[in-house]
Structures are given as C-alpha cells and as structure tokens.
C-alpha positions in Angstrom: 116.3 156.2 157.8 115.2 154.4 154.7 117.5 153.6 151.8 114.9 155.0 149.4 115.0 158.4 151.3 118.8 158.4 151.2 118.9 157.7 147.5 116.3 160.3 146.7 118.0 162.9 148.8 121.4 162.2 147.2 119.9 162.5 143.8 118.2 165.8 144.7 121.4 167.3 146.1 123.3 166.1 143.1 121.0 168.0 140.8 120.8 171.1 143.0 124.4 171.5 143.7 125.7 170.2 140.4 128.2 167.8 142.0 127.9 164.0 142.3 126.7 162.9 145.8 125.9 159.3 144.9 129.1 158.0 146.7 128.9 160.6 149.5 128.8 159.2 153.0 125.5 159.8 154.9 127.4 161.3 157.8 129.8 163.7 155.9 128.9 167.4 156.4 127.1 168.8 153.4 128.1 172.5 153.8 125.1 173.6 151.7 124.7 177.4 151.3 121.4 179.1 152.0 120.2 179.0 148.4 120.9 175.3 148.1 119.0 174.7 151.3 115.9 176.6 150.2 116.0 174.9 146.8 116.4 171.6 148.5 113.4 172.2 150.7 111.2 172.8 147.7 112.6 169.6 146.0 112.1 167.5 149.2 108.5 168.7 149.5 107.8 167.7 145.9 109.6 164.4 146.1 108.2 163.1 149.4 104.8 165.0 149.3 105.4 166.7 152.6 105.3 170.2 153.9 108.4 171.7 155.6 107.3 174.5 157.8 109.5 177.5 158.7 109.9 176.2 162.3 111.3 172.9 160.9 113.9 174.8 158.8 116.6 174.3 161.4 120.3 174.3 160.2 121.1 171.0 161.9 118.6 169.3 159.6 120.8 170.1 156.6 124.1 169.0 158.2 124.3 165.6 156.6 122.3 163.2 154.3 121.5 161.2 157.3 120.0 164.1 159.3 117.9 165.0 156.2 116.7 161.4 155.7 115.7 161.0 159.4 113.9 164.4 159.2 112.0 163.5 156.0 111.1 160.0 157.3 109.8 161.6 160.4 107.6 164.0 158.4 106.4 161.2 156.3 105.3 159.1 159.2 103.6 162.0 160.9 101.6 162.7 157.8 100.4 159.1 157.8 98.8 159.5 161.2 
C-alpha cells in the first residue's frame, strides 16, 4: 500500500463525505453508505486511471482506507502488465 494511494484516498473520501479524513487511521472502519461507495468508485477510477468492475465491487474493499489502498494498488499493478 503506497503512501500516495492512502493520501489520495483520504482526500477523495473527505470531499465525498464532507468530513475530514486526513488524520483517520488506515485501519478504522469507514462505514460508508452505498451512495458514498458508488461516488468513491467513480472518483477512484478517475484519480488512479483504473476500471473497477462490478465483480470487484465487494463490500470488504470499502471497509478501511487500508483495504481500499491495497485494492487500488493491485488494480494499478495489473494494468501495468
């Protein structure tokens, strides 16, 4: 999980939810509702230039900032191959 990914994800969640996540622990539960998750998917696709398919839209991916960062970094690596 890269620091850049974590920072970008924290910034995106802050804008989407309207709450400051800059000091939020990467392992704290996010408790995002379905609208925030969908909005975050679109934002992550734009920020990281990846495509998140429906089969990758698993609830556990959105549990923490860490799980999101690991997921996005994995997508970015697979796109480079």
